[in-house]
Structures are given as C-alpha cells and as structure tokens.
C-alpha positions as a Markdown table, in Angstrom:
| # | Residue | x | y | z |
|---|---|---|---|---|
| 1 | Met | 111.4 | 141.3 | 111.1 |
| 2 | Ser | 114.2 | 142.6 | 108.9 |
| 3 | Asn | 116.5 | 140.4 | 106.8 |
| 4 | Ser | 119.4 | 141.4 | 109.2 |
| 5 | Asp | 117.4 | 140.1 | 112.2 |
| 6 | Ala | 116.7 | 136.8 | 110.4 |
| 7 | Asp | 120.4 | 136.4 | 109.5 |
| 8 | Ala | 121.3 | 137.1 | 113.1 |
| 9 | Glu | 119.1 | 134.2 | 114.3 |
| 10 | Gly | 120.8 | 131.8 | 111.9 |
| 11 | Pro | 119.4 | 129.4 | 109.3 |
| 12 | Glu | 116.1 | 127.6 | 109.8 |
| 13 | His | 116.4 | 124.2 | 111.4 |
| 14 | Pro | 115.8 | 121.5 | 108.8 |
| 15 | Phe | 113.0 | 120.0 | 110.8 |
| 16 | Ala | 111.0 | 123.2 | 111.0 |
| 17 | Pro | 109.3 | 122.9 | 107.6 |
| 18 | Tyr | 107.5 | 119.8 | 108.8 |
| 19 | Leu | 106.1 | 121.6 | 111.8 |
| 20 | Arg | 105.1 | 124.6 | 109.6 |
| 21 | Thr | 103.3 | 122.3 | 107.1 |
| 22 | Leu | 101.3 | 120.7 | 110.0 |
| 23 | Gly | 100.6 | 123.8 | 112.0 |
| 24 | Arg | 100.0 | 126.7 | 109.7 |
| 25 | Gly | 96.4 | 127.0 | 110.6 |
| 26 | Pro | 93.0 | 126.5 | 109.1 |
| 27 | Gly | 93.0 | 126.4 | 105.3 |
| 28 | Arg | 96.8 | 126.4 | 105.1 |
| 29 | Ser | 98.0 | 123.4 | 107.0 |
| 30 | Arg | 97.9 | 119.9 | 105.6 |
| 31 | Ala | 99.0 | 116.3 | 106.4 |
| 32 | Leu | 102.5 | 115.3 | 105.5 |
| 33 | Thr | 103.0 | 113.1 | 102.5 |
| 34 | Arg | 104.2 | 109.6 | 103.0 |
| 35 | Glu | 107.7 | 110.6 | 102.1 |
| 36 | Glu | 107.7 | 113.7 | 104.3 |
| 37 | Ala | 106.4 | 111.8 | 107.3 |
| 38 | Gly | 109.1 | 109.1 | 106.8 |
| 39 | Asp | 111.8 | 111.7 | 106.6 |
| 40 | Ala | 110.5 | 113.6 | 109.7 |
| 41 | Leu | 110.4 | 110.5 | 111.9 |
| 42 | Arg | 113.9 | 109.4 | 110.7 |
| 43 | Met | 115.2 | 112.8 | 111.9 |
| 44 | Val | 113.4 | 112.2 | 115.2 |
| 45 | Leu | 114.8 | 108.7 | 115.7 |
| 46 | Thr | 118.3 | 109.5 | 114.6 |
| 47 | Gly | 118.6 | 112.5 | 117.0 |
| 48 | Ala | 118.4 | 115.2 | 114.3 |
| 49 | Ala | 115.4 | 117.0 | 115.8 |
| 50 | Asp | 115.3 | 119.2 | 118.9 |
| 51 | Pro | 113.3 | 117.9 | 121.8 |
| 52 | His | 111.0 | 120.9 | 121.6 |
| 53 | Gln | 110.3 | 120.0 | 118.0 |
| 54 | Ile | 109.6 | 116.4 | 118.8 |
| 55 | Gly | 106.9 | 117.4 | 121.3 |
| 56 | Ala | 105.3 | 119.8 | 118.9 |
| 57 | Phe | 105.5 | 117.2 | 116.1 |
| 58 | Leu | 103.7 | 114.5 | 118.1 |
| 59 | Leu | 101.0 | 116.9 | 119.3 |
| 60 | Leu | 100.3 | 118.4 | 115.9 |
| 61 | Leu | 100.0 | 114.9 | 114.4 |
| 62 | Arg | 97.6 | 114.1 | 117.2 |
| 63 | Tyr | 95.6 | 117.3 | 116.9 |
| 64 | Arg | 95.1 | 117.0 | 113.1 |
| 65 | Gly | 94.0 | 113.3 | 113.3 |
| 66 | Glu | 95.7 | 110.3 | 111.8 |
| 67 | Asp | 96.1 | 110.3 | 108.0 |
| 68 | Ile | 96.8 | 106.9 | 106.4 |
| 69 | His | 99.5 | 108.3 | 104.1 |
| 70 | Glu | 101.2 | 109.9 | 107.0 |
| 71 | Ile | 101.0 | 106.8 | 109.1 |
| 72 | Ala | 102.4 | 104.7 | 106.3 |
| 73 | Gly | 105.4 | 107.0 | 106.1 |
| 74 | Leu | 106.0 | 106.9 | 109.8 |
| 75 | Val | 105.8 | 103.1 | 109.7 |
| 76 | Asp | 108.3 | 103.1 | 106.8 |
| 77 | Ala | 110.8 | 105.1 | 108.9 |
| 78 | Ala | 110.2 | 103.2 | 112.2 |
| 79 | Arg | 110.7 | 99.8 | 110.5 |
| 80 | Glu | 113.9 | 101.0 | 108.9 |
| 81 | Val | 115.4 | 102.4 | 112.1 |
| 82 | Ala | 114.3 | 99.4 | 114.2 |
| 83 | Gly | 115.7 | 96.9 | 111.7 |
| 84 | Cys | 112.4 | 95.2 | 110.9 |
| 85 | Gly | 112.3 | 92.8 | 108.0 |
| 86 | Pro | 112.5 | 89.1 | 107.1 |
| 87 | Gly | 113.6 | 86.7 | 109.8 |
| 88 | Pro | 112.4 | 83.3 | 110.9 |
| 89 | Arg | 109.2 | 82.0 | 109.4 |
| 90 | Val | 106.4 | 83.8 | 111.3 |
| 91 | Asp | 102.7 | 83.1 | 110.6 |
| 92 | Leu | 101.1 | 85.7 | 112.7 |
| 93 | Asp | 102.2 | 89.2 | 113.9 |
| 94 | Trp | 100.5 | 90.1 | 117.2 |
| 95 | Pro | 100.9 | 93.7 | 118.5 |
| 96 | Ser | 100.0 | 94.4 | 122.1 |
| 97 | Tyr | 99.9 | 98.1 | 123.0 |
| 98 | Gly | 96.7 | 98.3 | 124.9 |
| 99 | Ala | 96.3 | 100.8 | 127.8 |
| 100 | Gly | 92.7 | 100.1 | 128.9 |
| 101 | Arg | 91.7 | 100.9 | 132.5 |
| 102 | Thr | 89.5 | 97.9 | 132.9 |
| 103 | Arg | 91.9 | 95.2 | 131.8 |
| 104 | Gly | 92.9 | 92.3 | 133.9 |
| 105 | Glu | 95.0 | 89.3 | 132.8 |
| 106 | Pro | 96.2 | 89.2 | 129.2 |
| 107 | Trp | 94.0 | 86.3 | 128.1 |
| 108 | Phe | 95.1 | 86.9 | 124.5 |
| 109 | Leu | 98.6 | 85.7 | 125.5 |
| 110 | Leu | 97.2 | 82.2 | 126.2 |
| 111 | Ala | 95.5 | 82.3 | 122.8 |
| 112 | Ala | 98.8 | 83.1 | 121.1 |
| 113 | Leu | 100.6 | 80.3 | 123.0 |
| 114 | Ala | 97.9 | 77.8 | 122.1 |
| 115 | Leu | 98.3 | 78.8 | 118.4 |
| 116 | Ala | 102.0 | 78.3 | 118.7 |
| 117 | Arg | 101.5 | 74.8 | 120.2 |
| 118 | Ala | 99.3 | 74.0 | 117.2 |
| 119 | Gly | 102.2 | 74.8 | 114.8 |
| 120 | Phe | 101.5 | 78.5 | 114.0 |
| 121 | Arg | 104.5 | 80.7 | 114.6 |
| 122 | Val | 103.5 | 83.8 | 116.5 |
| 123 | Ala | 105.6 | 87.0 | 117.0 |
| 124 | Met | 104.1 | 89.2 | 119.7 |
| 125 | His | 105.5 | 92.7 | 120.4 |
| 126 | Gly | 104.5 | 95.6 | 122.4 |
| 127 | Ser | 104.5 | 97.9 | 125.4 |
| 128 | Asn | 101.8 | 97.9 | 128.1 |
| 129 | Ala | 103.3 | 100.7 | 130.2 |
| 130 | Phe | 100.0 | 102.5 | 130.5 |
| 131 | Thr | 97.6 | 99.6 | 131.1 |
| 132 | Ala | 95.7 | 99.2 | 134.3 |
| 133 | Gly | 95.9 | 95.4 | 133.8 |
| 134 | Val | 98.7 | 92.9 | 133.8 |
| 135 | Pro | 101.3 | 93.7 | 131.2 |
| 136 | Val | 102.4 | 90.8 | 129.0 |
| 137 | Ala | 106.0 | 91.1 | 130.2 |
| 138 | His | 104.7 | 90.6 | 133.8 |
| 139 | Ala | 102.5 | 87.7 | 132.8 |
| 140 | Leu | 105.2 | 85.7 | 131.1 |
| 141 | Pro | 107.0 | 84.6 | 134.3 |
| 142 | Gln | 103.7 | 83.2 | 135.6 |
| 143 | Leu | 103.9 | 80.7 | 132.7 |
| 144 | Gly | 107.6 | 80.1 | 133.1 |
| 145 | Leu | 108.4 | 82.3 | 130.1 |
| 146 | Arg | 110.4 | 85.5 | 129.5 |
| 147 | Ala | 110.5 | 88.3 | 127.1 |
| 148 | Ala | 113.0 | 88.3 | 124.3 |
| 149 | Arg | 116.1 | 90.4 | 124.9 |
| 150 | Asp | 116.4 | 91.6 | 121.4 |
| 151 | Arg | 115.4 | 90.9 | 117.8 |
| 152 | Asp | 117.9 | 88.0 | 117.4 |
| 153 | Asp | 116.7 | 86.4 | 120.7 |
| 154 | Ala | 113.1 | 86.7 | 119.6 |
| 155 | Ala | 114.0 | 85.1 | 116.3 |
| 156 | Ala | 115.7 | 82.2 | 118.1 |
| 157 | Leu | 112.6 | 81.7 | 120.4 |
| 158 | Ile | 110.3 | 81.7 | 117.4 |
| 159 | Ala | 112.4 | 79.2 | 115.6 |
| 160 | Thr | 112.5 | 76.8 | 118.5 |
| 161 | Thr | 109.2 | 77.2 | 120.4 |
| 162 | Gly | 106.9 | 79.0 | 117.9 |
| 163 | Phe | 106.4 | 82.0 | 120.1 |
| 164 | Ala | 108.2 | 85.1 | 121.2 |
| 165 | Tyr | 107.3 | 88.4 | 122.9 |
| 166 | Leu | 109.6 | 91.2 | 121.9 |
| 167 | Pro | 109.1 | 94.4 | 124.0 |
| 168 | Leu | 109.2 | 97.6 | 122.0 |
| 169 | Ala | 112.1 | 98.8 | 124.2 |
| 170 | Ala | 114.1 | 95.8 | 123.2 |
| 171 | Met | 113.2 | 96.3 | 119.5 |
| 172 | Asp | 114.1 | 100.0 | 119.4 |
| 173 | Ala | 114.7 | 102.2 | 122.4 |
| 174 | Gly | 114.0 | 105.4 | 120.5 |
| 175 | Leu | 110.5 | 104.3 | 119.5 |
| 176 | Asp | 109.8 | 103.3 | 123.1 |
| 177 | Arg | 110.9 | 106.7 | 124.4 |
| 178 | Leu | 108.4 | 108.4 | 121.9 |
| 179 | Leu | 105.6 | 106.1 | 123.1 |
| 180 | Met | 106.5 | 106.9 | 126.8 |
| 181 | Leu | 106.1 | 110.7 | 126.1 |
| 182 | Arg | 102.4 | 110.1 | 126.7 |
| 183 | Ala | 103.1 | 110.5 | 130.4 |
| 184 | Leu | 104.7 | 113.9 | 129.7 |
| 185 | Leu | 102.3 | 115.2 | 126.9 |
| 186 | Gly | 99.2 | 113.8 | 128.5 |
| 187 | Leu | 97.9 | 112.3 | 125.3 |
| 188 | Arg | 98.4 | 109.2 | 123.1 |
| 189 | Ser | 100.3 | 110.0 | 120.0 |
| 190 | Pro | 100.2 | 108.4 | 116.5 |
| 191 | Ile | 103.4 | 106.5 | 117.5 |
| 192 | Asn | 101.0 | 104.0 | 119.2 |
| 193 | Thr | 99.4 | 103.2 | 115.8 |
| 194 | Val | 102.9 | 103.1 | 114.2 |
| 195 | Ala | 104.1 | 100.6 | 116.7 |
| 196 | Arg | 101.1 | 98.3 | 116.2 |
| 197 | Leu | 101.8 | 98.3 | 112.4 |
| 198 | Leu | 105.6 | 97.5 | 112.7 |
| 199 | Asn | 105.2 | 93.8 | 111.9 |
| 200 | Pro | 108.9 | 93.3 | 112.8 |
| 201 | Phe | 109.4 | 89.9 | 111.1 |
| 202 | Asp | 107.2 | 90.5 | 108.0 |
| 203 | Ala | 104.6 | 88.0 | 108.9 |
| 204 | Pro | 102.0 | 87.5 | 106.2 |
| 205 | Ala | 99.1 | 88.1 | 108.6 |
| 206 | Ser | 98.5 | 90.3 | 111.7 |
| 207 | Val | 95.7 | 90.5 | 114.3 |
| 208 | Asp | 95.2 | 93.8 | 115.9 |
| 209 | Gly | 93.0 | 95.4 | 118.5 |
| 210 | Val | 92.1 | 99.1 | 118.9 |
| 211 | Phe | 90.3 | 101.0 | 121.6 |
| 212 | His | 88.4 | 103.5 | 119.5 |
| 213 | Pro | 86.5 | 102.4 | 116.4 |
| 214 | Pro | 87.7 | 105.2 | 114.2 |
| 215 | Tyr | 91.2 | 103.8 | 114.3 |
| 216 | Ile | 90.0 | 100.6 | 112.5 |
| 217 | Ala | 89.9 | 102.5 | 109.2 |
| 218 | Val | 93.3 | 104.0 | 109.8 |
| 219 | His | 94.9 | 100.6 | 110.5 |
| 220 | Leu | 93.3 | 99.0 | 107.4 |
| 221 | Gly | 94.0 | 102.0 | 105.1 |
| 222 | Ala | 97.7 | 102.3 | 106.2 |
| 223 | Ser | 98.2 | 98.6 | 105.9 |
| 224 | Glu | 96.8 | 98.7 | 102.3 |
| 225 | Leu | 99.4 | 101.4 | 101.5 |
| 226 | Leu | 102.1 | 99.3 | 103.1 |
| 227 | Gly | 101.2 | 96.3 | 100.9 |
| 228 | Arg | 100.2 | 94.0 | 103.8 |
| 229 | His | 98.6 | 90.7 | 102.8 |
| 230 | Arg | 96.2 | 90.1 | 105.7 |
| 231 | Leu | 95.1 | 92.1 | 108.8 |
| 232 | Leu | 92.2 | 91.4 | 111.1 |
| 233 | Val | 91.3 | 94.4 | 113.3 |
| 234 | Val | 88.8 | 94.4 | 116.2 |
| 235 | Lys | 87.7 | 96.8 | 118.9 |
| 236 | Gly | 89.0 | 94.7 | 121.7 |
| 237 | Gly | 89.1 | 95.0 | 125.5 |
| 238 | Gly | 91.6 | 97.7 | 126.5 |
| 239 | Gly | 92.6 | 98.0 | 122.9 |
| 240 | Glu | 94.0 | 94.5 | 122.7 |
| 241 | Ala | 93.3 | 91.8 | 120.1 |
| 242 | Glu | 91.0 | 90.0 | 122.5 |
| 243 | Arg | 87.5 | 88.8 | 122.0 |
| 244 | Asn | 84.9 | 89.2 | 124.8 |
| 245 | Pro | 83.0 | 85.8 | 124.8 |
| 246 | Ser | 79.9 | 87.4 | 126.3 |
| 247 | Lys | 79.2 | 89.7 | 123.4 |
| 248 | Pro | 79.0 | 89.5 | 119.6 |
| 249 | Met | 81.9 | 91.2 | 117.8 |
| 250 | Met | 82.5 | 92.7 | 114.4 |
| 251 | Ala | 85.9 | 91.8 | 112.9 |
| 252 | His | 87.4 | 93.8 | 110.0 |
| 253 | Leu | 89.5 | 91.9 | 107.6 |
| 254 | Leu | 91.9 | 93.1 | 105.0 |
| 255 | Ser | 93.0 | 90.4 | 102.5 |
| 256 | Ala | 93.8 | 89.8 | 98.9 |
| 257 | Ala | 90.1 | 90.0 | 98.1 |
| 258 | Gly | 89.8 | 93.5 | 99.7 |
| 259 | Arg | 88.1 | 94.5 | 102.9 |
| 260 | Ser | 85.3 | 92.5 | 104.5 |
| 261 | Glu | 83.5 | 92.4 | 107.8 |
| 262 | Leu | 83.0 | 89.2 | 109.9 |
| 263 | Glu | 80.2 | 89.0 | 112.4 |
| 264 | Leu | 81.4 | 86.8 | 115.3 |
| 265 | Pro | 78.7 | 85.5 | 117.8 |
| 266 | Ala | 78.9 | 85.6 | 121.6 |
| 267 | Leu | 80.3 | 82.2 | 122.9 |
| 268 | Leu | 79.1 | 82.6 | 126.5 |
| 269 | Pro | 76.3 | 85.2 | 126.6 |
| 270 | Gly | 75.9 | 87.0 | 129.9 |
| 271 | Ala | 79.3 | 85.9 | 131.2 |
| 272 | Gly | 80.9 | 88.3 | 133.7 |
| 273 | Arg | 84.4 | 89.7 | 133.6 |
| 274 | Pro | 87.0 | 86.8 | 134.0 |
| 275 | Ala | 88.4 | 86.4 | 137.5 |
| 276 | Glu | 90.4 | 83.3 | 137.1 |
| 277 | Ala | 94.2 | 83.1 | 137.4 |
| 278 | Leu | 96.2 | 83.1 | 134.2 |
| 279 | Gln | 98.3 | 80.0 | 135.0 |
| 280 | Ala | 95.3 | 78.1 | 136.3 |
| 281 | Val | 93.5 | 78.6 | 133.0 |
| 282 | Trp | 96.5 | 77.5 | 131.0 |
| 283 | Thr | 96.9 | 74.3 | 132.9 |
| 284 | Gly | 93.1 | 73.6 | 132.8 |
| 285 | Glu | 92.6 | 74.0 | 136.6 |
| 286 | Ala | 90.2 | 76.9 | 135.9 |
| 287 | Glu | 87.7 | 77.4 | 133.1 |
| 288 | Gly | 84.7 | 79.7 | 133.1 |
| 289 | Ser | 84.6 | 83.0 | 131.3 |
| 290 | Ala | 88.4 | 83.3 | 131.1 |
| 291 | Gln | 88.7 | 80.1 | 129.1 |
| 292 | Ala | 85.9 | 81.3 | 126.9 |
| 293 | Ala | 87.8 | 84.5 | 126.3 |
| 294 | Val | 90.9 | 82.5 | 125.3 |
| 295 | Leu | 88.9 | 80.2 | 123.0 |
| 296 | Ala | 87.2 | 83.2 | 121.3 |
| 297 | Thr | 90.6 | 84.9 | 120.8 |
| 298 | Ile | 92.2 | 81.8 | 119.4 |
| 299 | Ala | 89.5 | 82.0 | 116.7 |
| 300 | Leu | 90.6 | 85.6 | 116.0 |
| 301 | Gly | 94.1 | 84.4 | 115.3 |
| 302 | Leu | 92.9 | 81.6 | 113.0 |
| 303 | Leu | 90.7 | 84.1 | 111.0 |
| 304 | Ala | 93.6 | 86.5 | 110.7 |
| 305 | Ile | 95.9 | 83.8 | 109.3 |
| 306 | Gly | 93.1 | 82.5 | 107.1 |
| 307 | Ala | 93.5 | 79.0 | 108.4 |
| 308 | Val | 89.8 | 78.3 | 108.5 |
| 309 | Pro | 86.5 | 79.8 | 107.2 |
| 310 | Pro | 84.6 | 81.9 | 109.7 |
| 311 | Asp | 81.9 | 79.3 | 110.4 |
| 312 | Arg | 84.6 | 76.8 | 111.6 |
| 313 | Ala | 86.9 | 79.1 | 113.6 |
| 314 | Asp | 85.3 | 78.6 | 117.0 |
| 315 | Ala | 85.2 | 74.8 | 116.7 |
| 316 | Glu | 88.8 | 74.7 | 115.5 |
| 317 | Ala | 89.8 | 77.0 | 118.4 |
| 318 | Leu | 88.3 | 74.5 | 120.8 |
| 319 | Ala | 90.3 | 71.7 | 119.2 |
| 320 | Ile | 93.5 | 73.6 | 119.4 |
| 321 | Trp | 92.9 | 74.4 | 123.1 |
| 322 | Arg | 92.2 | 70.8 | 123.9 |
| 323 | Asn | 95.3 | 69.6 | 122.1 |
| 324 | Arg | 97.7 | 72.2 | 123.4 |
| 325 | Gly | 99.6 | 69.6 | 125.4 |
| 326 | Val | 100.6 | 69.3 | 129.1 |
| 327 | Arg | 104.3 | 69.5 | 128.9 |
| 328 | Ala | 105.7 | 72.3 | 131.1 |
| 329 | Leu | 106.4 | 75.6 | 129.3 |
| 330 | Pro | 109.4 | 76.4 | 131.4 |
| 331 | Arg | 111.3 | 73.4 | 130.0 |
| 332 | Val | 110.5 | 74.5 | 126.5 |
| 333 | Gln | 111.8 | 78.0 | 127.0 |
| 334 | Arg | 114.9 | 76.9 | 129.0 |
| 335 | Ala | 115.8 | 74.6 | 126.1 |
| 336 | Ala | 115.4 | 77.4 | 123.7 |
| 337 | Thr | 117.7 | 79.8 | 125.6 |
| 338 | Ala | 120.3 | 77.3 | 126.9 |
C-alpha cells in the first residue's frame, strides 16, 4: 500500500494499537500491560471504541488467555467507570456470576443472609443471565427481598439490614452489556473475571467461586496486584461460591500472610443434589442436603472474613444458622426501603 493510499483511508483509530498488540501473531503479540488494559477498557466503556473493535478485543483477550496484569488493569478501569469505592461498612464482598448448567436454587444466598443476621455486612453483586439455575434476582422475591436499584440503594440496604444484592446492570450498564456479548460471541470473555473482582464497596474480604480450576490462580494473582487484603476462592457449583456438603473441598486463601490452601471436609458424605425449596430451607421447614449446603457455605464466608480458624468454621456456621432469628425478612426490607 502506498503512502497516498494510507492517507486516503485516514488516520489510524486510537484503539487499533491495542488490537495490534494482542493479535500480531506467534512471537510478535503480547499481553497488554496493566496501564494499556485499563486505557483500552476505558475507551470501550466510554464509547470511544467501534463495536467491531470491541468484539475483536474481547475475543483476542479470550484466545490469548487471562493475564493477571491485564486483568488488574481491566478491573482498574471497570471500577473507575462504575464508581466503585468506599461506601457503608462492608465485611464481605460476594460476587455471583455463575453460569453452570447443573445449578438449582442459589443456596449461597441463604448463607449470605445468615451471615448478615449474625452481624457481618455482606454486599452481593452479579449477573446470572446464563445460568440454568435460579438467578439470585429471581430468588430474592421468594424471601420477600428485592435487588438494589443502584449503588446508593445498595448502600442503604447494607447500612440498615446488613445485606444487599446489586445487579451488574444496576451498577454499570456498559459492563453488563459487555458480559451479555457472550450470547453473540459464543464464548465467555475476561469481563466475567473482571466483574467478579470489582468489589464495589471496597470490602476487606471477598469470597469467590470459579467453574474452571485454572482461573483460581488468575483471581488470586490479580487480587494481589490490586492490593486486596483477603480473598477466598473455590471451585464451586456452577462457578458460584458455594460448597458441596457431600464432597471435600480445597479452598484457596489470599491474606496478609500470603497464599495458603485449606482442606475442607465433606459435611454430609453421599448426599444427593438438594431438592428442597429455598424459602422452606430458610424458615426451617426443610433440612436435608440443602441445609447442609447452606451451613457449609456459611463456613466459607467465615473463612474468607477470617472470623474463625478453619477447625472451628463449620461449628460456628451451625451456631449462626441456628441463631438467624425468625422475624420475617419482608418486614426488614420494607423498613429499609420505606
């Protein structure tokens, strides 16, 4: 191509260098630096990138594999655009972005609510658009609850009830649209990892679930770069932070002492898949394997916060469940939103 031909086409789009860096080919391409990744996602989220470029960007990131410096930069930009930062006191950040095909009820939701009843403030956020199970937003009305309308509403709910669920779409519509491109592109993109690591209220601890074990190291490594204090990651059912009570589980902890692994025993060996109703388990009308899943997951939350040593987590979880109270959740939420 001659110089005159290039001049006729006009100047290169400012987003093009990021695509070139990622897609040059074997031996020439590389991952973006943390600064480059942040700048690129800011352009995407502020409308400065062409839709063709956005699709290419997400697929190139996916094809190359997730790099911790790249992910940290993407999280930097996503948090900035979404307005993440200090708000009400939050003890535990709980992302929910699972898309498993074998999921049923979100038992982890009951675990988060029980922890909130015990005095731990929990901020749950997510999108379950691609799950085969019951999304959190659909489960909340079964318990007389609702999703937060926006960040301020979530902050108010946390301050008054100790719990809020903030949908990604209510946190930032642009990020939600990127996540929803999975239906168009046919593949999960690194935005799924980015969303899980948002920690919208700067909680000192997070509990996170992944579907594929290789992502555990990505979440831990990116969190170290982001300066996070505590993160507990597990390979959970459907990619959620939920513990199967019928099997032992390995939990991966990032803390001030570095990284460590916790071997968690099976609580109910041989138990089948829970079939109880969510509300019935919460009110105590049903027990079985569903209640065991809730108890086991409460323990995950306690370990993430660092509230108890590993050998006491399951016993403390049982105490929290037994003392969760019988007052009606709908009254608590109506008081918070009146």
